[in-house]
FIFI-598197 format. One line per 10 residues: number of its first residue (from 0); their letters; for each residue x, y, z of N, C-alpha, C. Coordinates in nm, 2 decimals. Example, Ala and Ser with C-alpha at 12.3 -4.5 7.8 and 13.67 -1.06 7.14 Angstrom:
// residues 2
0) as) 1.32/-0.57/0.78/1.23/-0.45/0.78/1.32/-0.33/0.78; 1.28/-0.22/0.71/1.37/-0.11/0.71/1.29/0.00/0.79
//
This chain:
// residues 263
0) mirplrrgvw) 0.09/-0.13/0.02/0.01/-0.05/0.02/0.04/0.09/0.00; 0.02/0.22/-0.05/0.05/0.36/-0.01/0.04/0.43/0.05; 0.12/0.46/0.14/0.02/0.54/0.25/0.07/0.69/0.25; -0.12/0.72/0.33/-0.14/0.88/0.27/0.01/0.96/0.34; 0.05/1.11/0.27/0.10/1.19/0.31/0.04/1.35/0.39; 0.15/1.42/0.45/0.02/1.54/0.49/-0.03/1.59/0.42; 0.04/1.63/0.26/-0.06/1.71/0.17/-0.07/1.66/0.08; -0.06/1.45/0.04/-0.18/1.40/-0.07/-0.10/1.26/-0.02; -0.20/1.22/-0.13/-0.25/1.08/-0.18/-0.10/1.00/-0.28; -0.03/0.90/-0.23/0.02/0.90/-0.38/-0.03/0.78/-0.45
10) aitllgcgll) -0.03/0.83/-0.55/-0.09/0.70/-0.69/0.02/0.63/-0.76; -0.03/0.52/-0.85/0.08/0.46/-0.92/0.03/0.47/-1.05; 0.11/0.47/-1.10/0.06/0.50/-1.27/0.15/0.49/-1.33; 0.10/0.47/-1.44/0.20/0.49/-1.60/0.13/0.58/-1.67; 0.00/0.55/-1.66/-0.06/0.62/-1.79/-0.08/0.78/-1.71; -0.12/0.92/-1.86/-0.10/1.00/-1.88/0.09/1.03/-1.83; 0.08/1.12/-1.73/0.25/1.18/-1.72/0.41/1.11/-1.64; 0.34/1.02/-1.61/0.43/0.86/-1.52/0.34/0.81/-1.40; 0.43/0.78/-1.33/0.42/0.72/-1.20/0.46/0.84/-1.04; 0.41/0.74/-0.99/0.44/0.78/-0.84/0.39/1.00/-0.80
20) aplttagcas) 0.34/1.02/-0.84/0.27/1.19/-0.85/0.18/1.20/-0.69; 0.23/1.28/-0.65/0.05/1.32/-0.59/-0.03/1.37/-0.66; -0.11/1.34/-0.60/-0.27/1.36/-0.64/-0.27/1.52/-0.60; -0.22/1.59/-0.54/-0.19/1.73/-0.53/-0.07/1.81/-0.58; -0.01/1.76/-0.65/0.06/1.83/-0.79/0.05/1.80/-0.90; -0.01/1.91/-0.99/-0.05/1.89/-1.15/0.08/1.90/-1.22; 0.06/1.81/-1.27/0.15/1.85/-1.39/0.35/1.72/-1.41; 0.34/1.67/-1.47/0.51/1.64/-1.50/0.62/1.72/-1.57; 0.72/1.73/-1.55/0.82/1.77/-1.66/0.73/1.89/-1.67; 0.82/2.00/-1.79/0.74/2.08/-1.82/0.60/2.08/-1.92
30) gggtarsqta) 0.44/2.18/-1.82/0.28/2.13/-1.93/0.24/1.97/-1.91; 0.30/1.89/-1.81/0.23/1.78/-1.81/0.10/1.84/-1.80; 0.08/1.65/-1.81/-0.11/1.62/-1.72/-0.13/1.58/-1.61; -0.24/1.55/-1.55/-0.26/1.53/-1.44/-0.23/1.36/-1.42; -0.15/1.32/-1.25/-0.09/1.19/-1.24/-0.28/1.18/-1.23; -0.31/1.00/-1.25/-0.45/0.97/-1.21/-0.38/0.82/-1.12; -0.50/0.77/-1.04/-0.43/0.70/-0.96/-0.52/0.57/-0.97; -0.46/0.46/-0.96/-0.52/0.35/-0.96/-0.49/0.23/-0.78; -0.58/0.17/-0.78/-0.59/0.10/-0.61/-0.54/0.00/-0.64; -0.44/-0.05/-0.61/-0.40/-0.18/-0.58/-0.40/-0.23/-0.46
40) aaapatagqa) -0.50/-0.36/-0.37/-0.49/-0.41/-0.29/-0.35/-0.53/-0.20; -0.29/-0.48/-0.18/-0.20/-0.57/-0.15/-0.29/-0.65/-0.01; -0.23/-0.82/-0.05/-0.24/-0.91/0.01/-0.24/-0.89/0.21; -0.36/-0.95/0.29/-0.23/-0.91/0.43/-0.19/-1.00/0.45; -0.06/-0.98/0.52/0.02/-1.02/0.56/-0.01/-1.25/0.68; 0.06/-1.29/0.62/0.03/-1.39/0.71/0.12/-1.44/0.79; 0.20/-1.49/0.92/0.30/-1.49/0.98/0.35/-1.62/0.98; 0.46/-1.63/0.91/0.50/-1.78/0.93/0.46/-1.83/0.81; 0.37/-1.79/0.72/0.38/-1.87/0.56/0.33/-1.77/0.46; 0.39/-1.80/0.35/0.38/-1.71/0.28/0.25/-1.76/0.17
50) tsavdaasat) 0.17/-1.61/0.06/0.03/-1.71/0.01/0.08/-1.64/-0.11; 0.08/-1.72/-0.26/0.12/-1.68/-0.38/0.00/-1.66/-0.48; -0.11/-1.59/-0.51/-0.20/-1.65/-0.59/-0.24/-1.53/-0.73; -0.22/-1.58/-0.81/-0.27/-1.46/-0.91/-0.46/-1.38/-0.89; -0.40/-1.28/-0.92/-0.54/-1.18/-0.85/-0.63/-1.18/-0.93; -0.72/-1.26/-0.92/-0.80/-1.25/-1.03/-0.87/-1.12/-1.09; -0.86/-1.07/-0.98/-0.93/-0.92/-1.02/-0.86/-0.80/-1.11; -0.73/-0.86/-1.09/-0.63/-0.77/-1.18/-0.66/-0.72/-1.32; -0.61/-0.63/-1.37/-0.60/-0.60/-1.49/-0.54/-0.74/-1.58; -0.53/-0.73/-1.73/-0.38/-0.75/-1.78/-0.36/-0.62/-1.93
60) taaagsaaay) -0.25/-0.60/-1.92/-0.23/-0.54/-2.03/-0.19/-0.61/-2.15; -0.21/-0.60/-2.28/-0.15/-0.61/-2.40/-0.07/-0.54/-2.43; 0.03/-0.60/-2.54/0.05/-0.47/-2.66/-0.02/-0.46/-2.75; -0.03/-0.35/-2.82/-0.14/-0.31/-2.93/-0.09/-0.33/-3.02; -0.12/-0.48/-3.12/-0.12/-0.48/-3.30/0.00/-0.60/-3.26; -0.04/-0.69/-3.16/0.10/-0.82/-3.18/0.01/-0.91/-3.15; -0.02/-1.00/-3.24/-0.06/-1.09/-3.30/0.00/-1.19/-3.14; 0.04/-1.22/-3.13/0.07/-1.35/-3.00/0.13/-1.21/-2.87; 0.05/-1.15/-2.78/0.06/-1.05/-2.75/0.15/-1.07/-2.59; 0.22/-0.99/-2.53/0.27/-1.01/-2.40/0.13/-0.99/-2.32
70) rvtirqdsgr) 0.15/-1.03/-2.19/0.06/-0.97/-2.11/0.10/-0.98/-1.98; 0.04/-0.90/-1.84/0.10/-0.89/-1.77/-0.06/-0.94/-1.62; -0.02/-1.02/-1.56/-0.09/-0.98/-1.39/-0.05/-0.96/-1.32; -0.10/-0.95/-1.22/-0.02/-0.94/-1.06/-0.10/-1.04/-1.02; 0.03/-1.12/-0.94/0.02/-1.23/-0.74/0.01/-1.17/-0.67; -0.03/-1.16/-0.60/-0.02/-1.15/-0.39/0.04/-1.22/-0.34; 0.16/-1.22/-0.28/0.22/-1.22/-0.17/0.23/-1.19/-0.08; 0.28/-1.27/0.01/0.26/-1.24/0.21/0.34/-1.28/0.30; 0.38/-1.24/0.41/0.41/-1.37/0.46/0.56/-1.28/0.59; 0.54/-1.36/0.64/0.67/-1.34/0.75/0.86/-1.36/0.68
80) iragadytat) 0.92/-1.27/0.68/1.06/-1.22/0.62/1.14/-1.33/0.72; 1.11/-1.28/0.82/1.26/-1.32/0.92/1.20/-1.25/1.09; 1.19/-1.27/1.23/1.13/-1.25/1.32/1.14/-1.10/1.33; 1.03/-1.03/1.33/1.04/-0.91/1.29/0.97/-0.85/1.18; 0.98/-0.89/1.10/0.97/-0.80/0.93/0.87/-0.96/0.87; 0.77/-0.88/0.84/0.66/-0.94/0.78/0.70/-0.82/0.64; 0.58/-0.87/0.51/0.59/-0.82/0.47/0.44/-0.91/0.37; 0.36/-0.74/0.29/0.30/-0.80/0.19/0.34/-0.77/0.04; 0.33/-0.79/-0.07/0.31/-0.75/-0.22/0.28/-0.79/-0.34; 0.24/-0.72/-0.45/0.15/-0.72/-0.52/0.27/-0.75/-0.62
90) ipvlsgpdpv) 0.32/-0.86/-0.74/0.40/-0.86/-0.77/0.33/-0.86/-0.91; 0.37/-0.82/-1.02/0.38/-0.80/-1.16/0.39/-0.93/-1.21; 0.37/-1.01/-1.33/0.42/-1.14/-1.38/0.37/-1.15/-1.51; 0.51/-1.20/-1.56/0.52/-1.16/-1.73/0.44/-1.29/-1.78; 0.34/-1.27/-1.91/0.35/-1.39/-2.01/0.28/-1.38/-2.20; 0.35/-1.42/-2.22/0.38/-1.46/-2.38/0.43/-1.50/-2.45; 0.44/-1.49/-2.59/0.50/-1.60/-2.67/0.61/-1.63/-2.70; 0.76/-1.56/-2.63/0.89/-1.63/-2.62/0.94/-1.65/-2.45; 0.94/-1.79/-2.48/0.95/-1.83/-2.28/1.11/-1.78/-2.27; 1.19/-1.77/-2.34/1.31/-1.71/-2.33/1.28/-1.62/-2.21
100) vvrrvntaid) 1.16/-1.51/-2.31/1.21/-1.39/-2.23/1.08/-1.35/-2.09; 1.01/-1.41/-2.10/0.92/-1.46/-2.02/0.99/-1.46/-1.87; 1.08/-1.58/-1.89/1.14/-1.61/-1.77/1.22/-1.55/-1.74; 1.33/-1.46/-1.86/1.41/-1.31/-1.82/1.29/-1.25/-1.75; 1.25/-1.21/-1.76/1.16/-1.12/-1.73/1.16/-1.10/-1.54; 1.10/-1.23/-1.61/1.01/-1.26/-1.44/1.14/-1.35/-1.33; 1.23/-1.35/-1.38/1.35/-1.39/-1.30/1.35/-1.22/-1.25; 1.42/-1.13/-1.32/1.49/-1.00/-1.27/1.33/-0.96/-1.16; 1.24/-0.98/-1.20/1.13/-0.91/-1.06/1.11/-1.00/-1.01; 1.14/-1.09/-0.93/1.17/-1.13/-0.83/1.25/-1.14/-0.76
110) eyvrqekglt) 1.40/-1.12/-0.84/1.52/-1.10/-0.78/1.48/-0.90/-0.76; 1.38/-0.88/-0.77/1.41/-0.71/-0.72/1.32/-0.75/-0.62; 1.27/-0.83/-0.65/1.18/-0.85/-0.55/1.22/-0.90/-0.35; 1.32/-1.00/-0.40/1.45/-1.09/-0.31/1.50/-0.97/-0.20; 1.54/-0.88/-0.36/1.62/-0.76/-0.24/1.61/-0.68/-0.20; 1.41/-0.66/-0.20/1.38/-0.56/-0.10/1.29/-0.62/0.03; 1.31/-0.75/0.01/1.27/-0.85/0.14/1.45/-0.84/0.23; 1.56/-0.86/0.13/1.66/-0.90/0.19/1.72/-0.72/0.29; 1.67/-0.66/0.27/1.65/-0.51/0.27/1.57/-0.49/0.46; 1.52/-0.57/0.48/1.36/-0.58/0.57/1.42/-0.60/0.74
120) enetlhltag) 1.48/-0.47/0.79/1.51/-0.61/0.90/1.41/-0.52/1.01; 1.34/-0.58/1.06/1.24/-0.54/1.21/1.14/-0.47/1.12; 1.08/-0.47/1.01/1.02/-0.38/1.00/0.93/-0.48/0.92; 0.81/-0.44/0.87/0.71/-0.37/0.77/0.69/-0.34/0.65; 0.72/-0.45/0.54/0.77/-0.44/0.44/0.61/-0.41/0.31; 0.54/-0.32/0.30/0.47/-0.28/0.19/0.51/-0.27/0.05; 0.52/-0.35/-0.01/0.58/-0.35/-0.20/0.44/-0.34/-0.29; 0.38/-0.25/-0.38/0.25/-0.25/-0.48/0.29/-0.19/-0.60; 0.29/-0.33/-0.71/0.27/-0.29/-0.85/0.18/-0.19/-0.86; 0.25/-0.08/-1.01/0.19/-0.03/-1.06/0.14/-0.04/-1.14
130) aahigarvva) 0.07/0.00/-1.26/-0.03/-0.04/-1.36/0.14/-0.03/-1.50; 0.13/-0.16/-1.59/0.26/-0.18/-1.65/0.20/-0.06/-1.78; 0.29/-0.05/-1.83/0.31/-0.07/-2.00/0.39/-0.11/-2.03; 0.34/-0.23/-2.14/0.38/-0.26/-2.24/0.35/-0.19/-2.42; 0.47/-0.19/-2.46/0.48/-0.14/-2.60/0.52/-0.23/-2.69; 0.55/-0.29/-2.77/0.57/-0.33/-2.93/0.69/-0.45/-2.83; 0.81/-0.33/-2.82/0.91/-0.40/-2.79/0.92/-0.42/-2.68; 0.89/-0.31/-2.57/0.92/-0.31/-2.43/0.83/-0.33/-2.37; 0.91/-0.34/-2.22/0.76/-0.37/-2.09/0.82/-0.23/-1.92; 0.76/-0.17/-1.92/0.77/-0.09/-1.83/0.72/-0.19/-1.70
140) lsfggdrypp) 0.74/-0.16/-1.60/0.69/-0.16/-1.48/0.78/-0.12/-1.35; 0.65/-0.07/-1.27/0.67/0.05/-1.12/0.64/-0.03/-1.02; 0.71/0.01/-0.90/0.70/0.00/-0.79/0.67/0.08/-0.63; 0.61/0.06/-0.61/0.57/0.17/-0.47/0.56/0.07/-0.34; 0.57/0.19/-0.20/0.57/0.13/-0.07/0.60/0.16/0.04; 0.63/0.11/0.15/0.72/0.16/0.24/0.78/0.05/0.35; 0.87/0.04/0.40/0.88/0.02/0.51/0.87/0.07/0.68; 0.81/0.00/0.72/0.76/0.08/0.87/0.83/0.05/1.02; 0.92/0.07/1.09/0.96/0.04/1.19/0.86/0.02/1.27; 0.82/-0.08/1.36/0.72/-0.03/1.47/0.78/0.12/1.57
150) gaahpaelaa) 0.72/0.16/1.59/0.69/0.29/1.63/0.73/0.40/1.63; 0.78/0.40/1.46/0.82/0.51/1.38/0.77/0.60/1.39; 0.82/0.73/1.33/0.72/0.86/1.36/0.64/0.84/1.20; 0.72/0.78/1.07/0.66/0.76/0.97/0.76/0.66/0.88; 0.68/0.61/0.79/0.78/0.51/0.73/0.88/0.56/0.62; 0.95/0.45/0.59/1.01/0.49/0.50/1.02/0.49/0.40; 0.95/0.54/0.23/0.90/0.51/0.11/1.04/0.42/0.02; 0.90/0.37/-0.08/1.03/0.33/-0.19/0.92/0.30/-0.29; 1.02/0.34/-0.40/1.00/0.39/-0.50/1.03/0.34/-0.63; 1.03/0.29/-0.72/1.13/0.19/-0.80/1.03/0.17/-0.96
160) glvfdlrtgd) 1.16/0.17/-1.12/1.13/0.18/-1.16/1.22/-0.01/-1.26; 1.14/-0.06/-1.34/1.24/-0.15/-1.42/1.15/-0.23/-1.58; 1.25/-0.17/-1.66/1.22/-0.18/-1.82/1.32/-0.26/-1.81; 1.26/-0.37/-1.96/1.29/-0.44/-2.02/1.26/-0.44/-2.21; 1.41/-0.51/-2.23/1.39/-0.43/-2.37/1.29/-0.66/-2.40; 1.20/-0.67/-2.48/1.09/-0.77/-2.49/1.14/-0.85/-2.66; 1.29/-0.77/-2.67/1.34/-0.83/-2.84/1.43/-1.00/-2.75; 1.46/-0.96/-2.58/1.57/-1.05/-2.57/1.52/-1.08/-2.41; 1.49/-0.99/-2.30/1.38/-0.97/-2.20/1.50/-0.96/-2.11; 1.57/-0.84/-2.17/1.73/-0.78/-2.06/1.67/-0.70/-2.03
170) rvhiedvfts) 1.71/-0.67/-1.92/1.64/-0.51/-1.79/1.71/-0.39/-1.86; 1.69/-0.31/-1.90/1.75/-0.16/-1.95/1.76/-0.12/-1.82; 1.90/-0.05/-1.82/1.96/-0.01/-1.72/1.99/0.15/-1.78; 2.00/0.29/-1.71/1.98/0.39/-1.73/2.11/0.40/-1.81; 2.21/0.32/-1.80/2.40/0.35/-1.87/2.38/0.27/-2.04; 2.25/0.23/-2.00/2.18/0.13/-2.16/2.14/0.25/-2.26; 2.07/0.31/-2.19/2.00/0.45/-2.28/2.04/0.53/-2.36; 2.18/0.58/-2.31/2.19/0.67/-2.39/2.37/0.66/-2.52; 2.42/0.71/-2.59/2.55/0.69/-2.68/2.61/0.75/-2.58; 2.61/0.81/-2.51/2.72/0.86/-2.41/2.62/0.86/-2.21
180) tgaglrrles) 2.65/0.85/-2.16/2.57/0.80/-2.04/2.63/0.96/-1.95; 2.73/1.05/-1.93/2.73/1.13/-1.91/2.66/1.25/-2.00; 2.68/1.27/-2.13/2.58/1.36/-2.19/2.42/1.35/-2.16; 2.38/1.22/-2.12/2.26/1.21/-2.14/2.19/1.22/-1.99; 2.30/1.18/-1.86/2.27/1.21/-1.73/2.24/1.39/-1.74; 2.31/1.49/-1.78/2.35/1.61/-1.80/2.22/1.66/-1.87; 2.18/1.56/-1.98/2.01/1.64/-2.01/1.88/1.56/-1.91; 1.92/1.49/-1.86/1.81/1.48/-1.73/1.80/1.56/-1.61; 1.99/1.63/-1.59/1.92/1.66/-1.45/1.88/1.80/-1.51; 1.90/1.87/-1.61/1.83/1.98/-1.65/1.67/1.96/-1.67
190) ivraeldrrf) 1.61/1.84/-1.66/1.50/1.89/-1.66/1.46/1.84/-1.54; 1.50/1.75/-1.45/1.42/1.75/-1.35/1.47/1.80/-1.22; 1.61/1.90/-1.26/1.61/2.01/-1.18/1.53/2.13/-1.16; 1.50/2.12/-1.29/1.39/2.25/-1.33/1.21/2.18/-1.29; 1.24/2.10/-1.31/1.06/2.06/-1.29/1.09/2.01/-1.11; 1.15/1.98/-1.00/1.13/2.00/-0.89/1.21/2.11/-0.82; 1.27/2.23/-0.85/1.30/2.37/-0.84/1.10/2.44/-0.88; 1.02/2.32/-1.01/0.93/2.40/-0.99/0.82/2.42/-0.85; 0.80/2.28/-0.86/0.74/2.18/-0.74/0.73/2.23/-0.60; 0.89/2.31/-0.59/0.95/2.30/-0.43/1.05/2.40/-0.46
200) pggptggvtd) 0.95/2.56/-0.44/1.13/2.64/-0.42/1.20/2.65/-0.32; 1.30/2.65/-0.33/1.34/2.62/-0.24/1.42/2.44/-0.09; 1.30/2.42/-0.19/1.33/2.27/-0.13/1.41/2.22/-0.14; 1.41/2.14/-0.01/1.52/2.08/0.03/1.57/1.93/-0.09; 1.60/1.93/-0.20/1.59/1.81/-0.31/1.74/1.78/-0.25; 1.88/1.83/-0.19/1.99/1.82/-0.20/2.03/1.80/-0.33; 2.15/1.68/-0.34/2.25/1.65/-0.42/2.15/1.51/-0.55; 1.97/1.51/-0.51/1.94/1.36/-0.60/1.91/1.39/-0.74; 1.95/1.50/-0.80/1.95/1.53/-0.92/2.06/1.51/-1.06; 2.16/1.52/-0.92/2.30/1.54/-0.98/2.34/1.46/-1.06
210) plpanyqqfv) 2.40/1.45/-1.18/2.45/1.36/-1.33/2.52/1.28/-1.30; 2.45/1.21/-1.19/2.51/1.06/-1.15/2.46/0.90/-1.18; 2.52/0.81/-1.19/2.44/0.73/-1.23/2.33/0.62/-1.13; 2.37/0.67/-0.98/2.32/0.67/-0.93/2.18/0.71/-0.90; 2.16/0.82/-0.92/2.08/0.86/-0.90/1.94/0.89/-1.02; 2.00/0.80/-1.11/1.91/0.79/-1.21/1.86/0.63/-1.24; 1.90/0.57/-1.15/1.92/0.45/-1.19/1.73/0.41/-1.19; 1.64/0.45/-1.08/1.54/0.44/-1.07/1.44/0.49/-1.20; 1.35/0.46/-1.34/1.31/0.53/-1.41/1.23/0.37/-1.52; 1.07/0.43/-1.56/1.01/0.44/-1.67/1.00/0.47/-1.79
220) vnprglvviv) 0.97/0.39/-1.87/0.97/0.45/-1.99/0.75/0.48/-2.05; 0.74/0.53/-2.16/0.59/0.52/-2.27/0.61/0.57/-2.38; 0.59/0.57/-2.44/0.57/0.65/-2.59/0.58/0.82/-2.55; 0.56/0.89/-2.44/0.60/0.99/-2.44/0.73/1.05/-2.40; 0.81/0.96/-2.28/0.93/0.99/-2.30/0.96/0.88/-2.19; 1.10/0.91/-2.09/1.10/0.83/-1.99/1.11/0.91/-1.86; 1.02/0.86/-1.76/0.97/0.92/-1.63/1.14/0.87/-1.54; 1.19/1.01/-1.52/1.28/0.94/-1.33/1.18/0.93/-1.28; 1.24/0.87/-1.16/1.21/0.80/-1.10/1.27/0.89/-0.93; 1.21/0.98/-0.90/1.34/1.03/-0.76/1.27/0.99/-0.62
230) adlpyvlgpq) 1.35/0.90/-0.55/1.30/0.83/-0.43/1.37/0.89/-0.31; 1.48/0.92/-0.34/1.58/1.00/-0.21/1.56/1.14/-0.16; 1.43/1.16/-0.16/1.40/1.30/-0.11/1.36/1.29/0.03; 1.31/1.35/0.13/1.30/1.37/0.26/1.17/1.37/0.26; 1.11/1.28/0.38/1.00/1.24/0.39/0.84/1.35/0.35; 0.92/1.46/0.37/0.81/1.54/0.41/0.79/1.60/0.21; 0.84/1.56/0.16/0.84/1.60/0.04/0.81/1.44/-0.08; 0.86/1.31/-0.02/0.80/1.21/-0.08/0.82/1.18/-0.23; 0.85/1.03/-0.30/0.89/1.00/-0.42/0.83/1.11/-0.54; 0.89/1.15/-0.60/0.87/1.23/-0.69/0.87/1.12/-0.82
240) svlapwnrlg) 0.83/1.18/-0.97/0.86/1.19/-1.11/0.84/1.24/-1.15; 0.96/1.28/-1.28/0.96/1.36/-1.35/0.93/1.28/-1.52; 0.86/1.34/-1.54/0.90/1.30/-1.72/1.01/1.37/-1.81; 1.06/1.32/-1.90/1.18/1.39/-1.97/1.07/1.33/-2.14; 1.07/1.48/-2.23/1.03/1.38/-2.33/1.14/1.33/-2.43; 1.04/1.25/-2.47/1.17/1.20/-2.58/1.23/1.30/-2.72; 1.14/1.44/-2.72/1.14/1.52/-2.86/1.28/1.60/-2.74; 1.26/1.60/-2.62/1.43/1.68/-2.51/1.57/1.51/-2.51; 1.49/1.47/-2.56/1.67/1.33/-2.53/1.64/1.25/-2.67; 1.60/1.27/-2.80/1.63/1.20/-2.90/1.73/1.19/-2.95
250) dlvrpdlaav) 1.84/1.26/-2.98/1.93/1.31/-3.02/2.09/1.28/-2.90; 2.04/1.19/-2.79/2.13/1.13/-2.73/2.11/1.01/-2.67; 1.99/0.93/-2.75/1.94/0.77/-2.74/2.00/0.71/-2.81; 2.03/0.60/-2.75/2.08/0.44/-2.87/2.00/0.49/-2.95; 2.10/0.48/-3.08/1.92/0.47/-3.23/1.86/0.31/-3.17; 1.99/0.24/-3.17/1.92/0.08/-3.15/1.88/0.06/-3.03; 1.84/0.16/-2.95/1.72/0.18/-2.86/1.56/0.21/-2.87; 1.60/0.34/-2.94/1.53/0.44/-2.91/1.41/0.37/-2.95; 1.35/0.32/-3.10/1.24/0.33/-3.10/1.14/0.21/-3.01; 1.23/0.09/-2.95/1.20/0.03/-2.82/1.19/0.11/-2.73
260) lrs) 1.27/0.15/-2.65/1.18/0.23/-2.54/1.10/0.35/-2.57; 1.09/0.39/-2.74/0.93/0.46/-2.77/0.77/0.37/-2.76; 0.85/0.28/-2.73/0.73/0.17/-2.79/0.61/0.14/-2.69
//
């Protein structure tokens, strides 16, 4: 689940301008639309026993124009990681025509979930999958959630994005996107920094937009652009997403990946 913040409720969506934007914040990047919310219910934790089932109520998404489309469904999982650490999670599951691609993508998703569980100590972990974007040759998945230590004033919020090339099943990292990683990150910084300054004038954003690969590992893509997920912000600001339109990145995106990521 995504817990309410003092200034709004977090929404998980890849529709419109991106994901993880507070409902009270209008727009993404420069002049974007208003984020829309999607509700995704997590299964209740069951101490000592994990559960896994396909959520019959979840929507599936298919790549438009594909005779043998890829689809994403959601399974629910909950249980105990270790003493004092429980979790609930909604996890995307890819299915489709190429079993190698499906296996690689689902293995990477499971590895991400394992990593989040491995980082959870004496806390309750909530992990929620957002709406998937499936293009002709790409799938982009988002996650939100939090870790809540007992007695803490507020949770530590989580936000992440996973992008996969459906030609191979390989995950696309930010270092894969640009012909020059340094030039690409500097372009992203100019977009993300300006938007965060617009949303939070004088806000304590620190160095989270500096053009370093570590600051841009979390992102998703859609036909409008690359959506940067800024997770390492103070709790009062919460995770943010900023759309970097393709027309502002196009000259820097690797030619062999440009059509894939835009699909």
